[in-house]
VOKEBA-416347 format. One record per residue: x, y, z of N, C-alpha, C in turn; residue in one letter. Coordinates in steps of 0.02 Angstrom, whole numbers, plus 50000, padded with zeros to 5 digits. Layout:
% VOKEBA-416347
XYZXYZXYZa ...
//
This chain:
% VOKEBA-416347
550705771056497550885773556431550325771856382x 550145776456339549605775556292549835771356232x 549405766756210549555762756151549195765556089x 548875771256096548525774356040549025777555993x 548875777655928549345780655879549355788255886x 549895791255864549955798555864549485801555812x 549315807855821548875811355775549195811655706x 548845809755653549135809955586549215817055559x 548875821855590548915828755566549485832655599x 549545832255666550055836255700550565832055738x 550505825455735550965820655767550955821055843x 550425823755873550365824055946550275817155975x 550585815856032550515809256064549955809256115x 549595814756124549065815356174548375813556146x 548325808556104547695806556074547275802656125x 546615802656115546175798856158545595796156117x 545245791056144544675787956110544035791356131x 543585792156082542915794756095542435790456053x 542205785056082541785780356045542205776755994x 542005777055930542375773655877542915778055847x 542965784255869543445788955840544035790155887x 544595792055859545165794455897545175802055890x 545355805555943545345812855944546025815555964x 546185821455939546795825055958546595831555992x 546775832456056546585838556091546985844756069x 547545843656037547965849356017547735852755953x 547545848755901547335851755838546595850655823x 546255846455862545545845155852545395840055798x 545895836555773545795831655720545435825555748x 544975822755707544615816655724544735811655668x 544845805355685544935800255634544725793555662x 544585788955616544395782255635545005778155654x 544935774055705545505770155729545735765055678x 545285762355638545475757155591545475759555518x 545495766055507545525768755439546255769755418x 546375769555354547045770855328547145778355326x 547515781255373547585788455380548045791455328x 548475787655297548935790555248548565793055186x 548035789655165547655791655107547155797155124x 546855796955184546355801955203546665808855211x 547295809255228547605815755240547665819755175x 547705816555118547785820055055547125821355019x 546585818155039545945818955006545515823955043x 545195828355005544705833055033544025830755008x 543555830055055542885827555039542365832955053x 541815832655015541265837355025540815834855082x 540245838155092539805836355147539485829455139x 539455826955078539165820355065539685814855062x 540325816555070540855811555069541175810455001x 540975814354950541275813754884541965817054884x 542445813954850543115816654846543115822554798x 543395828254820543435834154779544115834554745x 544125837654685544745838554647544745845754620x 545345848154602545395854754571544975854854507x 544615860354497544205861154437543495858754444x 543315855554500542625853154510542145858954518x 541495857454508540965862154520540585859754581x 540445864454628540095862754689539525867654700x 539055865754743538515870254765538555871054840x 538365876954863538365878554934537745875454965x 537815871955022537245868455053536945872255112x 537215878155127536985881955185537115889355171x 536675893755194536805900955188537435902555228x 537915905955196538545907555229538645915055233x 538755917655293538895924655302539605926155277x 539685931755242540335933655216540665938055269x 541245935755293541595939355347541795946355323x 541655951355364541825958255348541325961655302x 540745958455292540235961255248539555959355275x 539045962855252538365961155274538025956455225x 538375954355172538075950055122538125942655141x 537725938555107537675931455121537715927555056x 538115922155056538125917555000537535912755011x 537045912854967536425909054976536515901654962x 536095897654994536075890554982535915889254908x 536245884354878536135882754808536585886554760x 537005891154785537455894854742537955890054711x 538015890254645538475885854609539155889154602x 539675885454621540365887954618540745883554569x 541005886554515541355882654464542105883354473x 542465878354450543195878454446543525879954513x 543405875654562543695876654628544435874654627x 544805877154676545505875354685545595873154757x 545885867254768545985864654835546645867154864x 546625869154927547215871854961547255868755031x 547825869155063547905866955131547675872455178x 547415870355236547205875255286546515873955310x 546265878355353545605877755382545055878255329x 545115883355286544665884055229545015880855170x 544795874955149545185871055101544975871755029x 544535876555013544335877854943544425885254928x 544795886854876544835893654850544415893854786x 544025899154779543585899654721543405906954708x 543065907954653542805914554635542055913754628x 541675917554667540945917254666540685923554633x 540245922654583539965928354548539595932954597x 539755939354595539445944154640539815945154705x 540285940754721540665941354784541415941854771x 541665938754719542375938754704542745932854734x 543395933654745543815928254772543615926654843x 543575920154858543345918054923543635911254941x 543675909955006543885903355031543285900255066x 543175893755053542615890155083542875883955119x 542475881555165542615875155197542245869755159x 542565864055150542265858655110541635855755143x 541545856655208540965853855242540325857555224x 540375863455191539785867355173539625867155099x 539935862655062539805862054990539655854754972x 539325853854916539195847154888539395847254815x 539755841954795539995841454726539405840554678x 539425844154622538925843454570539135837754525x 538695832754519538835826954476538705828854404x 539215828554362539145830654292539025824954247x 
//
């Protein structure tokens, strides 16, 4: 019987260790074995580890292809007034020239104001 904790995201009991991290094969979640998972589940962080909040301004750190279009959101594009949502793409925003869009937090960096 495994003594590892269940996945904090999907509650799966099939977790396993991979170095210093615990992994869930069902949802793909990774977390630290000695981190407080209750607080991490509610916080969304950018690529640099800064905590994001509704209304923040972020910049895109990588050229991103727009699904269903031949256009690209260029690196350095500033996105104002983001809204955090649950799901795979955890940022809803409006980008000038593209319109309403969803982004992953791993491809943005918070602008320090």
